[in-house]
C-alpha positions in Angstrom: -4.4 16.9 -52.4 -3.2 13.4 -52.7 -0.9 11.9 -49.8 2.1 9.8 -50.5 2.5 6.6 -48.6 5.0 8.0 -46.3 2.8 11.0 -45.5 -0.2 8.5 -44.7 1.9 6.6 -42.3 3.1 9.8 -40.7 -0.5 11.0 -40.3 -1.6 7.6 -38.8 1.3 7.7 -36.3 0.6 11.2 -35.3 -3.2 10.4 -34.6 -2.4 7.2 -32.8 0.2 9.1 -30.5 -2.1 11.9 -29.9 -5.0 9.5 -29.0 -2.7 7.7 -26.6 -1.7 10.8 -24.8 -5.3 11.8 -24.3 -6.8 8.2 -23.7 -4.3 6.8 -21.3 -4.5 9.6 -18.6 -8.3 9.6 -19.0 -8.6 5.9 -18.5 -6.2 6.1 -15.3 -8.5 8.9 -13.9 -11.5 6.8 -14.2 -10.2 3.7 -12.7 -9.1 5.5 -9.6 -5.5 6.2 -10.1 -3.6 3.1 -9.7 0.0 3.2 -8.1 1.4 3.9 -11.5 -1.4 5.7 -12.8 -1.7 9.4 -13.7 -2.9 11.3 -10.7 -1.6 14.0 -8.4 -1.5 12.7 -4.9 -2.3 15.9 -3.0 -4.4 14.2 -0.3 -3.0 12.2 2.6 -5.0 9.7 4.7 -4.8 10.2 8.3 -1.7 8.2 9.6 -2.7 5.3 12.0 -2.0 5.4 15.8 0.6 2.7 16.5 1.4 1.0 19.6 4.3 -1.5 19.9 3.9 -4.2 22.5 7.2 -6.0 23.5 7.5 -9.6 24.6 6.7 -8.9 28.3 3.3 -7.2 27.0 4.4 -3.5 27.7 2.7 -1.3 25.3 4.5 2.1 23.9 2.9 4.4 21.5 5.1 5.5 18.7 5.2 8.3 16.2 5.0 6.6 12.7 6.6 9.6 10.7 10.2 8.7 11.5 9.5 5.3 10.0 8.2 6.6 6.8 10.4 7.7 3.9 8.1 10.0 2.0 4.4 10.6 2.9 2.3 9.7 0.0 -1.5 9.3 -0.5 -1.3 6.0 -2.5 0.6 4.1 0.1 -1.6 2.1 2.8 0.5 2.9 5.9 -1.8 0.9 8.2 -0.9 -2.3 6.4 2.7 -1.5 5.4 4.1 -0.3 8.6 3.7 -3.0 10.9 5.8 -5.7 9.3 8.5 -3.0 8.9 8.3 -2.1 12.6 8.6 -5.7 13.5 11.9 -5.9 11.5 13.6 -2.6 12.8 12.3 -2.2 16.2 13.9 -4.9 18.4 11.8 -6.8 20.9 8.6 -6.0 19.3 6.0 -8.9 19.7 3.1 -7.2 18.1 1.8 -4.0 16.6 -1.6 -2.3 17.4 -3.0 -0.3 14.8 -5.8 2.2 15.3 -7.2 4.2 12.4 -10.4 6.0 13.3 -12.8 3.6 14.9 -11.1 0.6 13.5 -8.4 -1.4 15.7 -6.2 -4.1 14.2 -3.4 -6.0 15.7 -0.3 -7.4 13.7 1.6 -10.3 15.3 5.1 -10.3 14.5 6.7 -13.5 13.1 
C-alpha cells in the first residue's frame, strides 16, 4: 500500500495528537499536579486555626470556612487567607495561623 502525501500528513497529525493526549497528562502526574495540571483534587489539607487580633490586642478565633469560596486541595489556605482577612475584617491588626504544630503570624499592612 502506498500512501499519498495527504494520507501521510493525516497519519502524522493523528500520531502527534494521540501522543500529546497521553504524554501531557502523564508528565503532569509526575510533576505533582501543578495548579493547571491534570489531577483530581480529592484530598483536602486540614484548614488552619485562625485567630484575629484587633488593634487593642484582643484575640478572637474565627471559622475560616465562611471566607473560602470553594474548598480545594491545591490552594494553600494558610498563606492565602491572612491577607484577605486583613482586608475584609475591619480592625484586624494581625492574623495568627496555627497549622498542626506550626504557628505563624501575619501582620496586616
